[in-house]
C-alpha positions in Angstrom: 0.0 0.0 0.0 1.2 3.5 -0.8 -0.3 6.8 0.4 0.1 10.3 -0.9 -1.7 13.6 -1.1 -3.4 14.7 -4.3 -3.3 18.4 -3.6 -4.7 18.0 0.0 -6.8 14.9 -0.6 -5.3 11.7 0.9 -5.0 8.9 -1.7 -4.4 5.3 -0.8 -3.5 2.8 -3.5 -2.9 -0.9 -2.9 -3.8 -2.8 -6.1 -2.6 -0.3 -8.7 -0.3 -1.4 -11.5 3.2 0.0 -10.5 3.9 0.6 -14.2 1.3 3.4 -14.2 2.9 6.8 -14.7 1.7 9.8 -12.8 0.6 11.3 -16.1 -1.7 8.4 -16.8 -2.8 8.2 -13.2 -4.0 11.9 -13.4 -5.7 11.5 -16.8 -7.2 8.1 -16.5 -7.7 7.3 -12.8 -8.6 10.7 -11.2 -10.1 12.6 -14.2 -7.6 15.4 -14.2 -6.7 15.7 -17.9 -5.1 19.2 -17.7 -1.6 17.5 -17.6 -0.7 16.7 -21.3 1.4 14.1 -23.0 3.7 15.6 -25.6 6.6 13.3 -26.0 6.4 10.6 -23.3 10.2 10.9 -22.9 10.8 13.9 -20.7 11.8 16.3 -23.4 8.9 18.7 -23.9 7.6 19.6 -20.4 3.9 19.5 -21.4 3.4 16.9 -18.6 5.1 18.9 -15.9 3.6 18.6 -12.4 4.9 19.7 -9.0 5.7 17.4 -6.1 5.9 18.7 -2.5 8.1 16.9 0.0 8.8 17.4 3.7 12.1 19.1 4.3 13.4 19.1 7.9 16.9 20.3 7.0 16.5 23.7 8.7 15.1 22.1 11.9 11.6 23.5 11.1 9.4 21.3 8.8 8.6 22.9 5.5 7.5 21.8 2.1 10.0 21.8 -0.8 8.4 22.0 -4.2 10.0 20.4 -7.3 8.9 20.1 -10.9 8.8 16.6 -12.4 8.0 15.1 -15.8 4.9 13.1 -14.9 5.4 11.0 -18.1 8.6 9.5 -16.5 7.4 9.3 -12.9 5.8 6.1 -11.6 3.0 6.5 -9.1 4.9 4.4 -6.5 7.4 7.2 -6.2 4.7 9.5 -4.8 4.5 7.5 -1.5 4.6 10.0 1.4 4.5 13.1 -0.9 2.1 15.7 -2.3 1.2 15.8 -6.0 0.0 19.1 -7.4 -1.4 19.4 -10.9 -2.6 22.4 -12.9 -6.2 21.8 -11.9 -5.2 22.5 -8.2 -4.0 26.0 -8.8 -7.4 27.8 -9.4 -9.0 28.6 -6.1 -12.5 29.8 -5.3 -13.1 30.7 -8.9 -9.9 32.7 -9.2 -6.9 31.9 -11.3 -3.6 31.5 -9.5 -1.3 34.4 -10.0 1.0 32.4 -12.3 -2.1 31.5 -14.5 -3.2 35.1 -14.5 0.3 36.3 -15.5 0.2 33.9 -18.5 -3.2 35.5 -19.5 -2.0 39.1 -18.9 1.2 38.6 -20.8 -0.4 36.6 -23.7 1.9 33.6 -23.0 -0.4 31.0 -24.5 -1.6 30.4 -28.0 -2.7 26.8 -28.9 -2.5 26.1 -25.2 -1.2 22.5 -25.3 2.1 23.3 -23.6 0.5 25.9 -21.3 -0.2 23.6 -18.3 3.4 22.5 -18.1 4.6 26.1 -18.3 2.2 27.1 -15.6 3.5 24.4 -13.3 7.1 25.3 -13.9 6.2 29.0 -13.2 4.4 27.9 -10.0 7.5 26.1 -8.7 9.7 29.0 -9.7 7.5 31.4 -7.8 7.5 29.2 -4.7 11.3 28.8 -4.8 12.3 32.4 -5.5 12.3 35.7 -3.7 12.0 37.8 -6.9 12.6 37.8 -10.6 16.0 36.5 -11.8 16.3 35.9 -15.5 18.9 33.2 -15.2 16.8 31.3 -12.7 13.8 31.7 -14.9 15.6 30.4 -18.0 16.7 27.4 -16.0 13.2 26.7 -14.7 11.7 27.0 -18.2 14.5 25.2 -20.2 12.6 21.9 -20.0 9.3 23.4 -21.4 8.9 23.7 -25.2 6.5 26.0 -27.0 6.0 25.9 -30.7 3.6 28.9 -31.0 4.5 32.0 -29.1 8.2 32.2 -28.8 9.3 32.6 -25.2 9.3 36.4 -24.6 5.7 36.6 -23.3 6.3 33.6 -21.1 9.4 35.2 -19.6 7.3 38.3 -19.1 4.7 36.2 -17.3 7.5 34.8 -15.0 8.6 38.3 -14.2 5.1 39.4 -13.3 4.4 36.2 -11.2 7.7 36.5 -9.3 7.6 40.3 -8.8 3.9 40.4 -7.8 4.1 37.3 -5.6 1.2 37.1 -3.1 0.3 34.4 -0.5 -1.9 31.7 -2.0 -4.0 28.8 -0.9 -1.0 26.6 -0.6 0.6 29.1 1.9 -2.6 29.2 3.9 -2.9 25.5 4.1 0.9 24.8 4.7 0.6 23.8 8.3 -2.3 21.5 7.5 -0.4 20.0 4.6 2.7 19.5 6.7 0.7 17.7 9.3 -0.8 15.4 6.7 2.6 14.6 5.2 4.0 13.8 8.6 1.1 11.4 9.2 1.8 9.5 6.0 5.6 9.6 6.2 6.9 6.1 5.4 7.7 4.0 8.5 8.4 0.6 7.0 8.9 -1.1 3.6 5.9 -0.6 1.5 4.6 -2.4 -1.6 2.4 -1.6 -4.5 1.1 -4.8 -5.9 -1.3 -5.4 -8.8 -1.1 -9.2 -8.6 1.2 -9.8 -11.5 3.4 -6.7 -11.0 4.8 -5.1 -7.9 7.1 -2.4 -6.6 8.9 -2.6 -3.3 9.8 0.5 -1.4 12.5 -0.1 1.3 13.6 2.5 3.8 17.2 1.4 4.7 20.2 0.2 2.8 20.1 -3.2 4.5 16.4 -3.6 3.6 17.3 -2.7 0.0 20.1 -5.2 -0.1 17.9 -7.9 1.3 15.1 -7.3 -1.1 17.4 -7.1 -4.1 19.1 -10.4 -3.0 15.7 -12.0 -2.8 14.5 -10.5 -6.1 17.7 -10.3 -8.3 15.5 -9.9 -11.4 14.0 -6.7 -10.1 14.7 -3.4 -11.7 16.0 -0.6 -9.4 14.0 2.5 -9.7 15.5 5.8 -8.6 14.5 8.8 -10.7 13.2 6.6 -13.4 14.1 9.1 -16.1 15.8 6.3 -18.1 13.9 3.2 -16.8 10.4 4.7 -17.5 11.2 4.9 -21.2 11.0 1.1 -21.3 7.3 1.5 -20.5 6.5 4.8 -22.3 8.6 4.3 -25.4 9.1 0.6 -25.8 5.8 -0.5 -24.3 7.4 -3.1 -22.1 6.1 -4.2 -18.7 8.3 -4.2 -15.6 7.2 -7.1 -13.4 9.2 -6.2 -10.3 10.7 -2.9 -9.3 12.5 -1.7 -6.1 12.2 2.0 -5.5 15.3 3.4 -3.7 14.0 7.0 -3.3 13.1 6.5 0.4 16.5 5.2 1.4 17.7 8.4 3.1 21.3 7.1 3.6 21.6 7.0 -0.2 20.3 10.5 -0.6 23.1 12.3 1.4 25.9 14.5 0.3 28.7 14.3 2.9 32.0 16.3 2.6 35.1 15.1 4.3 38.7 16.4 4.3 39.5 14.3 1.3 36.3 13.6 -0.6 32.7 14.4 -1.5 30.6 11.3 -0.8 27.3 11.3 -2.8 24.6 8.7 -2.2 23.6 7.0 -5.4 19.9 8.0 -5.0 20.7 11.7 -4.6 18.9 13.8 -7.2 21.2 15.7 -9.5 19.8 19.0 -8.4 20.9 18.1 -4.8 24.4 17.2 -6.0 24.9 20.6 -7.5 25.9 22.7 -4.5 28.8 20.5 -3.4 30.1 19.7 -6.9 29.8 23.3 -8.2 31.6 24.7 -5.2 34.5 22.2 -5.5 34.6 22.1 -9.3 32.8 25.0 -11.0 32.9 23.3 -14.4 31.0 20.3 -13.0 28.4 22.8 -11.8 28.3 24.4 -15.3 27.7 21.0 -16.9 25.0 20.1 -14.4 23.1 23.2 -15.5 23.1 21.8 -19.0 22.2 18.3 -17.8 18.8 17.7 -19.5 16.1 20.0 -17.8 15.4 21.1 -14.3 12.5 18.6 -14.2 15.0 15.8 -15.0 17.6 17.0 -12.6 15.0 17.1 -9.8 14.3 13.4 -10.5 17.4 11.8 -12.1 20.2 10.6 -9.8 24.0 10.5 -10.0 23.9 6.8 -9.4 21.4 6.3 -12.2 23.5 8.3 -14.6 26.4 6.0 -13.9 24.4 2.8 -13.6 22.7 2.9 -17.0 26.1 2.8 -18.6 25.3 5.1 -21.5 28.3 6.1 -23.6 26.9 9.6 -23.7 26.0 10.1 -20.1 27.2 13.5 -19.0 28.6 12.8 -15.5 30.8 9.7 -16.1 33.6 11.4 -18.1 33.9 14.1 -15.4 33.9 11.6 -12.6 36.5 9.4 -14.5 38.8 12.4 -15.0 38.5 13.3 -11.3 39.5 9.8 -10.2 36.1 9.1 -8.6 35.2 5.7 -7.2 31.9 3.8 -6.9 31.0 1.8 -3.8 29.0 -1.3 -4.8 27.0 -3.3 -2.3 25.6 -6.9 -2.4 23.9 -8.1 0.7 26.1 -7.1 3.6 29.3 -6.8 1.5 30.6 -3.7 -0.2 33.5 -3.1 -2.6 35.0 0.0 -4.1 36.4 0.4 -7.6 37.5 3.3 -9.8 34.6 4.4 -11.9 36.4 3.8 -15.2 36.6 0.1 -14.2 32.8 0.0 -13.7 32.3 0.3 -17.5 33.2 -2.8 -19.5 31.4 -2.6 -22.8 28.4 -1.0 -24.3 25.7 -1.2 -21.6 27.9 -3.8 -19.8 29.3 -3.1 -16.3 31.2 -4.7 -13.5 28.1 -4.9 -11.4 27.2 -8.4 -10.2 23.8 -9.9 -9.8 21.9 -8.3 -7.0 24.7 -5.7 -6.5 23.9 -2.0 -6.6 25.7 1.3 -6.5 25.5 2.6 -2.9 27.5 5.9 -3.3 30.0 7.8 -5.4 33.2 9.1 -3.9 34.7 12.2 -5.6 38.2 13.4 -4.5 38.4 17.0 -3.3 40.3 19.6 -5.3 44.0 19.7 -4.8 46.6 22.4 -5.1 47.8 23.1 -8.7 45.0 20.9 -10.1 43.3 22.3 -13.2 39.9 20.7 -14.0 37.8 21.6 -17.0 34.7 20.0 -18.6 33.1 20.7 -22.0 29.8 19.5 -23.5 29.2 19.8 -27.2 25.6 19.4 -28.3 23.2 20.7 -31.0 21.3 22.7 -28.4 22.7 24.6 -25.4 20.0 23.3 -23.0 18.2 20.0 -22.6 20.2 18.0 -25.1 22.4 15.0 -25.3 26.1 15.2 -25.8 27.8 14.6 -29.2 31.1 14.9 -27.3 31.7 15.4 -23.6 35.3 16.0 -22.5 36.9 16.3 -19.1 40.5 17.2 -18.3 42.2 17.0 -15.0 45.8 18.1 -15.2 48.4 19.1 -12.6 51.2 21.4 -13.9 54.2 22.4 -11.8 57.2 24.4 -13.0 56.0 24.1 -16.6 55.9 20.3 -16.5 52.8 18.0 -16.4 52.9 16.1 -13.1 49.7 14.1 -13.7 47.1 13.9 -16.5 43.7 12.4 -16.5 41.7 12.8 -19.7 38.2 11.3 -20.3 35.6 11.5 -23.0 32.0 10.5 -23.5 30.4 10.0 -27.0 33.7 8.8 -28.4 33.5 5.1 -27.7 31.0 2.4 -26.5 31.7 3.5 -23.0 32.9 6.6 -21.2 36.6 6.2 -21.4 40.0 7.6 -20.5 42.4 8.7 -23.3 45.4 6.5 -22.3 47.6 7.4 -25.3 46.9 11.1 -24.9 47.7 10.9 -21.2 50.9 9.1 -21.9 52.1 12.0 -24.2 51.2 14.6 -21.6 52.6 12.8 -18.5 56.0 14.3 -17.5 56.1 16.5 -20.6 56.6 20.3 -20.9 53.3 22.2 -21.0 54.0 23.6 -24.5 51.9 23.9 -27.7 53.9 21.2 -29.6 53.2 18.7 -26.8 49.5 19.5 -27.0 49.6 18.8 -30.7 51.2 15.5 -30.1 48.5 14.7 -27.5 45.8 15.6 -30.0 47.3 13.2 -32.5 47.3 10.5 -29.8 43.6 10.9 -29.4 43.3 9.2 -32.8 44.9 6.1 -31.2 42.5 6.2 -28.2 39.3 6.5 -30.1 37.6 5.4 -33.3 34.2 7.1 -32.9 31.1 6.2 -34.8 28.9 8.4 -37.0 25.3 8.9 -36.0 22.6 11.6 -36.3 24.3 13.7 -33.6 27.7 13.9 -35.3 30.0 12.2 -37.8 33.1 10.3 -36.6 35.4 12.9 -38.2 33.6 15.7 -36.4 33.8 13.9 -33.1 37.5 13.3 -33.3 38.3 16.8 -34.5 36.1 18.2 -31.7 37.9 16.2 -29.1 41.2 17.5 -30.3 40.0 21.0 -30.4 38.7 20.8 -26.8 42.1 19.7 -25.7 43.6 22.8 -27.5 40.9 25.0 -25.9 41.8 23.6 -22.4 45.5 24.4 -23.0 44.6 28.0 -24.1 42.4 28.6 -21.1 45.2 27.6 -18.7 47.8 29.6 -20.6 45.6 32.8 -20.5 43.4 32.5 -17.5 42.6 36.3 -17.5 41.3 36.2 -21.1 37.7 35.3 -21.5 38.0 32.3 -23.7 35.7 30.0 -21.8 32.6 30.3 -24.0 30.3 27.2 -23.6 30.9 24.9 -26.4 27.9 24.0 -28.5 27.0 23.8 -32.2 
């Protein structure tokens, strides 16, 4: 049985198919069709909803609002949370201020995408203290409109944030917090439709035991990749284990030597620690899909799905990060580059899962840069992703770690390139030799994102760009790479 709030109405589900997405639940089970399906892959934002969760980090309970793509969210992940859809905003016959702003600023034409924009604006208004264009662009980057262009929608965001007024959600906050506290998960839950089920453990040991007993189960964290099997490939997932309630796997802990990130930590919660330690990592996370996806997708999931074009793995490889794997009561740690064996093949054993990721802290003289090349600046997949981690002292390269995504069947270090750099003088002719060595490291494929020739030349040019940036740190050469 799972329990959640639909706005402020308590919903209890016991026999529901765990493959049902929040989008289909709203449209087909509770007669709320305002949320639209545009792509069923988390790309267009038409299905955006807002989920409220209890947050006790400040010592005083409050509700944290996050946007999510309902087409990629299974209902089981709502356990203990609040779901808000576009129908919930209008109150006592009056439009919510974000809805009214869209009307006043002529932000809607055909209207299909409008509910998703409204929900993104609602979360933006809740999470901001005024209008900030950068924050607004980030909040709306995952919402596509084919009619208006975006200027009137940005105008609506400015009006909604600058003229922010208390609403019905503020008035009912204490009541909603009490309801969420009453349904907070206390033990392992299960959503079971008879032939399909989803298990929801609360501790790492419970997760390990359940996975050992059900090694055929699919682990569900954010679901931004796994849900595509249902929405795009129309497959059924007989057994899932949802890890989003395992608090020990949602922590970010900073020690003297490392940043330890639980595998179930949403990417948006990883941002603060990683961006402070490595600004380029933060810059790349800003371009990691959309805010809706970053609110849902996890660092562990981005590693675990073993995509050759995942954004985080090349950076983690270059930084010398490690993954901690757990099976039952046993754990083991290995360098992240050793986790990837072949296309979609990893070192993970049956019933073994990623527990956390350990990222070394920044060291003196260490220069780290990351570059993502894609067809669009926002909400797009890499054609090439490059990460460079070099230590130069007295004009000589003391250590070099170079990694790429999109250049091979796995995220991979450039061993031949590193060998040229290691111990060499930090001069342009050495960089050219290292660029030539990249042709030994990689034989990329051509696809609809880029040709093999383009990928190799781009990889070489990114190494040259890195060298120029380190040579002239006061010159503004660090323009985000995209085509």
